[in-house]
N, C-alpha and C positions, 0 to 999 in steps of 0.2 A: 504493500499500499504506500502510495506516495504522500509524503508529509508536507512537502513544500508546494506553494501555490504555483499554478501554471503562469508563465510569463507570456504576455501577449503584446504584439505590436498593433497599433491602431492608427488609422488615418481616414481621411474622408471629408465629409461635409456635414454641417449641422451639429446641434447640441446633443451631448450624451451625459450620462451620469456613470462615472467609473469609480468603483469603491466609495460610493456615496459622495463623490465630489463632482460638481457640474464642470463640464469642459466643452469648449467650442472647438471642434476639429479643424475647421477651415484654416485658422492662423497656424496651428501646428503643422498641418499638411503642407501649406505653401511655404512656411519658414524653415521647417526641419525635416519634412518628408514623413515622419512618423513619431510616435511616442510609445514608450513601453511601460507596462504596469504589470504587477502581479494581479491575476484575475481573482477578485473576491466577489464582485458584482459588476454587472454592466446593464445599463438601461439605455435604449436607443429606439428611434422609430423604425429604422431598417438596419439590419446587420447582414453583411456578406462575409461569410467565413471563407477565407482564401487558403487553399491547401498547398500552394506553390509559391515560394518566396519570390521568384522572378515576377510572377503575375501580381503579387501583392505590391511591389514597388512600382509597377507600370499602371495599375488600374486607375489610381486617382489622377494621373496625367491624361488618360484616354477618356475616362467617363467622369462626368460631373453631375450626377443626379443630386437633387437636394435631399438633405437628411439621410445620407448613406454612410454608415460606419463599416469600414473594411477592417477585418480582424485576421491576424496570422499568429499562429502558435508554433514555435519551433518543434516542440515535442508532440504536436497534435492536441486535440481536445478530447477529454474523456467525458463519460456520462455526467459525472459530478460537475465538470466544468460547464457543460451545456445547461445544467439547471440553474447556473448563476447568470445566464444571459436571458434577459427579458426584452423582447422587441415585438412590434406588430407583425414584422415580416423578417424571417431568417431564411437566408439561401446560402447554398455552397457553390463555390466556383473553383 
């Protein structure tokens, strides 16, 4: 059993709540490319879980939908991690 939280990279557009802190993704994405967090909780309107790191880095440059949070986890997401993500729409890419 894994004791450490899963570390995720996030980028995209729109507001999210990560670990009970509000964050606007657009400035982070345009200034830094992404931001990393231990995944304790995530709330967003839309989440796209990206399984390939190369796709993760290029998506926010190609697609600019409003209120989309792109998420990448180096070790993948487990069932307990998915329970921590609350969104109206969750998709995989």
